[in-house]
N, C-alpha and C positions, 0 to 999 in steps of 0.2 A: 504493500500500500504506500509506504514512504517513497519507494522507488517511482511509483506512478505519479505521486504528487510532485516529486522532484522534476520529473520529465515535463509535467504540465507547467510548472513554474518556469522552467527553461524556455518552453515554447511561448509562454506569455511574454517573457522578457524579449525573446527574439522578435516577436511581432509587435512589440510596444511602439506606439506612435504618439507623438506629442505635437501639439499645435503651437507654433511660434513664428508664423509667417510675418515678415516685416520688410519694409522698404526704407532704406537709409541713404542719405546723401553724404558724399565724401568730397571734401575740397582740399586741395593741396596736401593730400595725404600720401601720395605716391610720388617719389622723386622722378622727374622726367616722365610724368604720366599725364593723364587728364583728370579733371573733376568728373565724378561719376555717381550714378545710382547703383545700389546693389539690392536686389530682391533675394530674400532667403525664403525657400519654400516652406509651406505649412504642414508638410507631412514627413518630417524627419523621423526616422526610425532607428532603433538600436538593435544590435545583434545580441547573441547570448552572453557576450562578455561585457555588455554595457557600452560598447563603442558605437558612436553614431555612424550609420551607414552612409557612405559617400554618395553624393548626388552629381548629376551632370551639370554643366554650366553652359548657358547660351549667351553669347556676346552679340548685342544689338548695336549696329552702327547707323546713325541717323543721316538724313540728307542735309543739304546746305541750308535749308530754311530754318533748321534748329540750331545752327551754329551760334556761338556767343558765349556769354559767361553767366547766363541765367539758367540754372539747372532745371528749373520748372519747365522750360521749353522742351526738354527731352521727353517729357511725359505727355506731350500733345498727341503723339501717335507712336505706334510700334509695339514691341513685345511687352514692355512694362504696362503700357496703356491697356493692352489686351487683358493682362492679368488683373488689373484693377477693375476691368469691366466684367470679370467673371470667368475668363478663359483659364482653365486649369493647366498649368505647366509645372510638372514636378521636377524643377531644376532651379539652380541659382541663375539669376539673370544679371549680367553686367552691362550697364548702359552708360557709356561715357559721353561727355559733351566735347565736341571739337570746337575750339574758339574761332576757327577760321582756317581756310586753306585745306590742303590734302590731309587725309588721315595718315598718321605716322605709325607704321607697323611696330616699331620698337616701343613706342609709348603704350600702344595697346597691349603688347607683350608684357610690359612692366606691370600693368594693371592685372593681367591674368596671374602673374607670379604672386602678386600681393594677395589676390583672392584665394589662391591655392594655399598660401602660407597661413592664412587666417581663418579658413573655413574647410569643412570636410567635403572636398570636391574630388570627383573621379576624373583623374587626368587623362584617362583613355576615352572620355566622352566630352570633349570640348567642341562646341559648335559655334559658328559665326554666321550672321546674316545681316544684310543691309541693302538699302536701295538708293539709287542716284549717287550722291557723293559717298554714301555708305556702301553702295555696290562696288565702287572703286576701292574703298577701304577693305572690303571683304576680299576682293581679288588680290590686292597688294599684300594683305596680311597672310592669306593662305599661301600665296606664292613664296613668301619669305619664311614662313614657319610651317611647312607642310606636315612635319612630324608631330605637331601639336594639335592639329585640327582633325577631328573625326569625320566631319562633313561640313559643307558650306553651301550657302545659297546667296547668289548675287543677283539683285534685281535692278534692271534698267540702269546699269552702270558701265564700267569699262575697267581699264587698268593702266598703271603708270610705271610698273616695274620694268627693269631691263631683262630679267630672266623669268620666263613663265614656266619653266620646266617643272617646278615644284607643284603646280596646279594638277599635273597629270598623276600625282601620287595620291590625290584626295578625291573622295566622292564629292562632286561639285555639280550644282544645278544652277544654270544661268537662264534667266527669263527676261525677255525684253519685248515691248510692244512695238509694232511697226509704225504706229502713228505717234510715237513719242517725239515731241517737239523740244523738250527740255534737254534730253540726252539722246542723240540719234542711235538707232539700233546698230549703226555701223560700228559704234564703240564696242559693243559686245561681240560683234563679228570679228573685230580685230583681235580680241582676246582669244577667241576660238581658233582663228587662223594661226596665232602665235603658239597655241598649245599643239596644234597639228604639226607645226614645224619642229616642235620639241620631241615628238614621238607619239607614243600610245595614248589615245584619248578615251579608252574604254570606260573610265570612271566619270566621264562627263555626260551630263544631260543638258541639252541646249534646246530651248523652246523660243520660237518667235510667235507672238500672238498677233494675228492680223487685225489691224484696225484699233488696237488697244493703245491708249494714251499713257502718259507718264504717271499720273497720280493714282490710277486704278490699281497698280501693283501693290500699293500700300495695304490693300485688303488682305494680302497674303500673311501679314503679321498676325492676323486675328483668326486664322484657320487652324483647326486641329491637325489637318493633314500636313501642314508645314512642319510642325514640331514632331509629329509622328515620323515623318520622313527623316528629319535630321537625326532623331534619337534612335533610329533603326540601325545606325552605324556606330562602330567602335574601332579604336586603334587596334584592338585585339582581334578583329575580324581577319580570318585567313585571306590573304591577297587583297583585302579591303575593297570588295566589289561595291558598286553603286546600286542602291535600291531602285529598281525600275517598276516595281509592282504598285507602289503608291502613286496614284494619278491625281494631278491637279490640272484642270483646264480653265480657260477664261470664264466659262459659264458658272463654274463653282464659286467664283468670287461674288456672285449675286447673293449668296447666303453666308458670306463671311462674318457678318455681325449678328447672325441669328442667335438668340438666347443670351446675348450680352447686354449689359447695362453700362454703356460707356460714359465716362465722365466728360464734362465740357472741357474744352481746351483751356489750359492754363495760360496766363499772360506771362 
């Protein structure tokens, strides 16, 4: 009987879940980094030894309209905004603010190092996504640090790095609308062409959505499928194949906000 009770106790501990979801702002906390928001998930669990189970981390890179030094702007749209509206994402979310100019891969990397040092993060499940300027940042960071990124999604962006070979090591989904007047679809095509020149592109998914404009792709940040796709990848995957089973098409964006209660844009 005691043995049975002991086993039950261990199972209860192993499955223990405690609620402590929180969103905190961090300014000038990381040397050579950005100011940023960090979301900590509300379903942290502990194993049989009482250790907190590690969680994935999603890095969200915003577009040019949210650049500046007012962190509240970063919450106007994107991954954190989706969580605030009710989208369940069982991961840490790192949302830095770019004060202006191109995203700097080293600064993003310094933030990731800080997050890993200070929180229980699964380093084999680091994901990054962004649109417009954030799409450029996603491409540049992934190309620079391919061994850190389990999967990436770049929306209506491009790239500025000299060496694109690292992108071929990472499951990467690039999406661009052909009617984009803010960032021409040619910019994503240039990235794809550069990847092809570097060799094997079997880990790449590239979609051009006919007639879709720039802003519509922001809806992808609110969709369950976006995060399901990202988190279906791990650095531990043998040969690191890209998931082609999860589908997202333009018409799916019509339901992106369904069930969410999105907060008004902050000033």
